[in-house]
C-alpha positions as CSV (number, residue, x, y, z in Angstrom):
1,M,-6.0,53.2,-41.7
2,D,-4.6,54.5,-38.5
3,D,-6.1,51.7,-36.8
4,F,-4.3,49.3,-39.0
5,R,-1.3,50.8,-38.7
6,R,-1.4,50.8,-34.8
7,M,-2.2,47.2,-35.2
8,A,0.7,46.4,-37.1
9,E,3.0,48.2,-35.2
10,R,1.9,46.1,-31.9
11,A,2.2,43.0,-34.0
12,D,5.8,44.1,-34.9
13,S,4.8,44.2,-38.7
14,D,5.3,46.9,-41.4
15,P,2.3,49.5,-41.1
16,D,3.0,50.8,-44.7
17,R,2.8,47.1,-45.9
18,T,-0.2,46.4,-43.9
19,V,-2.2,49.5,-45.2
20,E,-1.1,48.5,-48.6
21,I,-2.6,45.1,-48.3
22,V,-5.9,46.5,-46.5
23,L,-6.3,49.1,-49.3
24,G,-5.7,46.3,-52.0
25,T,-8.3,44.0,-50.4
26,V,-11.0,46.5,-50.3
27,T,-10.3,47.5,-53.9
28,R,-10.5,44.0,-55.0
29,L,-13.7,43.5,-52.9
30,R,-15.2,46.6,-54.7
31,D,-14.3,45.5,-58.1
32,A,-15.8,42.0,-57.5
33,W,-18.9,43.6,-56.0
34,S,-19.5,45.8,-59.2
35,G,-18.3,43.1,-61.4
36,G,-21.1,40.7,-61.0
37,L,-20.9,39.4,-57.3
38,S,-23.7,42.3,-56.5
39,S,-26.2,40.8,-58.9
40,E,-25.5,37.2,-57.9
41,A,-25.8,37.9,-54.2
42,T,-29.1,39.9,-55.0
43,K,-30.5,36.9,-56.6
44,R,-29.6,34.7,-53.8
45,F,-30.4,36.7,-50.9
46,A,-31.4,40.1,-51.6
47,A,-31.7,41.7,-48.0
48,L,-28.0,40.5,-47.4
49,A,-26.8,42.0,-50.7
50,E,-28.4,45.2,-49.7
51,H,-26.7,45.2,-46.6
52,Y,-23.2,44.6,-48.2
53,A,-23.7,47.3,-50.6
54,R,-24.6,49.7,-47.7
55,R,-21.5,48.7,-45.9
56,L,-19.3,49.2,-48.8
57,D,-20.5,52.6,-48.8
58,T,-20.5,53.4,-45.1
59,L,-17.4,51.4,-43.6
60,P,-14.7,53.8,-43.0
61,V,-12.1,51.3,-44.5
62,A,-14.0,51.2,-47.4
63,R,-15.2,54.7,-48.4
64,G,-11.8,56.1,-49.2
65,V,-11.2,53.4,-51.8
66,F,-12.7,53.7,-55.4
């Protein structure tokens, strides 16, 4: 989140609000993924769905949001 805070500061934006938006976005993405998007993606392109699932578990921005 530090990177997002610094980016917001450089853009003369509110760092706390920026982090709030990032965390909310990641939470909604995780919810959508577990709410059916994963199975739909697997039906259409399994390798890409597997990649997305792995990235949700390993990206620093996504790891702390459950």
